[in-house]
N, C-alpha and C positions, 0 to 999 in steps of 0.2 A: 977495470978488473976483467980479466978474460975468463971465459968459461971453458973448463977442460973436463968434459964428461963424455964417455963413449956413448955412441948412439944406441947401443943395446942395453944400456942401464935402465933400471926401473926408476922412473922419475916421480911418479905420483903415489900418494898413499892409497891404500885400499879402503873402501867404504866399510863401515861396521854398524852395528845396531844402535850406536850412540849418535849416529848422524840423523837426528830427528828434525822436526820443523824448526825448533828453537835454534839448534846448532846451524841449520841451513840459513836462517835469517842472519845470524851473527857472522857466518862466513861470507854471505852475500854482502853485508855491510863492510866487512873488512876488505873484501876484494875490491869494492868500488873505491874505497879510500886509497888502497895501494895503486890501483890503476890511475887514479888522479895524480898521485905522486909521480908515477911514470910519465904521464903526459906533461907535467910541469918540467920534468927533466928534459923532455924533448922541446921545450920552449913554448908549449901551448899556453895561451892565456885565457882569461875570462871563462873558466870552467865552472859549471854548475852541476851539483848532484841533485837527483830527483827533480829535474826541471819539468814543470807542467807546461804542456804545449796546448793551449786552448783551442787552436784551429783544428786539431785532430783529437782533442780530448784524451790525450795520453800523457803519461809521465815517463820521461827518459831517465835511465839510470845515470848517465853522464851526458852532458850537453856542452858543446863548444863550437863556435863559428859555423853554425848550421850542420854540425855533425852530431850524430847520436851514437853513443857506445852503450850497448847492452851487455851486462854480465849475467849470462843465463846459467843458473845453478840448478833450478828445478826442471823436470821434464815438461816440455811445452807441447801441446797438441799441434798437429800440422795446420789445421785451419786457423787457429789463433795466431800462430807464428806468421803464416802467410798474410793474414789480415794486418798485423802490426807492420810488417815490412812494407806492404803496399801503401799503407797510410803515410809512412815516412817518405817513400819514393814519390807519391803523388804530391807531397808538400815540398819536394826538392830538398829533403834532408838526407845527407849521406848517412847510412846506418851500418855500423860494424857490430858484430856479435862475437863475444869471447865466451867460451864455455868453461864452466867450473862445476863444483858440487857433484851432482848426480851424473854429469856428463864426463867427468874426468876418467881417463883410461890411458893405458899404455899402447893401445891399438885402436884402430878405427873400425866401426861397425856400421850397419845400415842406419841406425838412429842418428848418426853424426852427419850423414850425407845431405840432409836438408839444409845444413848451415854452410855448405861449401860456397866459397867465393873464388874469383879468378883475377890474377894480375900477371903481367908479363914476366916479373921476376920470380914468382913462386909457382906459376901455373895454377892449377886448382889447389886450394889450400883451406885450412882452418886453424884457429889458434885456441889452445886451452890455457887456463891460468889457475894454478893451485894457490889460493890465497893463504893457506896455512904454512906454506914453505916459500911463498913469494917467487914462484917460478913459472915461466911460460914454456909451453911446448908447441912448436910450429910443425904442423904436418903439411908437407908441400909435395909438388909433383905427383899429385894423386891421380891415379888412373885405374881402369879395369883391365884385367888380364883373363884369358881363358874363356871358355864357353859359358861360365856361370857367374860372370861379373865379380871375380875375385878382386878385392880392394888392395891395391899396391900403392906404396907411398914411400917417401923419405921423411925423416923427422930430425929435429934438432931442438935442444933446450937452451933457454937463456934465463939467468936469474934477473930479478927486477932491476938490479943496478946496471945490467947490460942491455937495457931497453934500446939504447941508441944502436947497439950492434944488431939487435933484432930488426929495427926499422931500416937499417942499411944493408941487410943481408941479401946478397945476390948470388945464389948458388948456380952451378951449371946445370941446366935442365937438359934432359935427354929427349929431344924432339922425335927421335926415331927409337922405338922400343924393339926389344928382341921379338923375332918372329918365332912362334911356337907351332908345332904340329899337334894335331888332335890325336891323343893316345887312346889306348884300349880302356883305361880307367874312365876317361870322360865318356866314351861310348857306352860303357856299362852303366854309368849313371843315367844317361838318357834312356837306355833300353829299359831300365827299371822304373821310369816315370810313367805311371799308369793312371794319373788323374785325367779327368775328362778333357780338359783343355789340351794337354799334351797328346792324348790319343787322337783327338780331332785333327790336330796339326799334322801328326804322323800319317793319318789316313789321307788327308788332303794332299800332302806332299807326294805320297806314293801314287795316287791316281793321276797326278799331274805329270810326274817325271818317271814313273815306272821304276822307281828306286826307293829304297828305304832311307830315312833320314840318317840312320847309323852308317849305312854304306856311303852315303854322300859326304858325310863329315869326316869319316875316318882318314887320318893322315893328311887332312886339309891344313894348309898353312893359314894361321890367323895372327893378327897383330893386336896390340893393345888399343884401347880407345878411351875417349873422354868419359868421366864417371857420372853420366846423367841419365842412364837408362834404367827403367824398372824391370822390363822383361829381359831375359837372358839372351846372350849373344847367339846361342844355338837356335833359339826361337826366331830371332830376327834374320839370321842367315838362311832360314828355311821358309821365309815368306811372311812371318808375322810382322805387322807394322810396329815401328818403335813406340814404346810407351815410356814417357818421360817421368822421372821422379819430380816431385814438388820441390823445387829449389829456387825460391823467390829472390835470392841474393845474386843469382847469375842468370845470364841470358843464354838460352839454348842455341847451340850451333846447328845449322841445318845440314 
């Protein structure tokens, strides 16, 4: 069965006040069961739900052939997530995180970036799964554009019955993104940034180059970049060292 949905359609339900802890547990359980049915459709065998791994004292949502699949519905703290991923990696378990529940969205935001993974077919990507309608949404070719790390991506949805199509999906990735010129709007945003950190960077830049950051950046050509930085591109272009996001599922490129 082929999926025929336009990319600009609304795929996921909106959260409401009834999405409480009880519903969250039910949705989490339903999602795990549906994901297991999808893995079976792909020919995966010997799947275990809530597998306890005594060597790392953790329980995996779904476990098969030294692979761990976590269906993450509740918001997880950065340190806890990093610790879990590292424990899997240190024990040579491949771990895959699929987002549901409170992470479901029709767009990406900063809270999603910690879950990014990378492969050659999809580039930087993540997968969401809405258990209530049994539908995946793949966000792929994720990158940053502009001076303020604007998240840009492509996306496509797959119903559960089309999981083989998802697994074999090989889109055409754009290795070379459009070059943009810094416009007056971006310069105005920077000019209005009066926090101490921004002011110190502006002063340091001026004393070193005898030119304001705004004059230096205006009309400058800039290209897109990989989505791994915490500090904005304008800051890095003006001498600030790169500060990387916590993204334990991917390795940073130098």
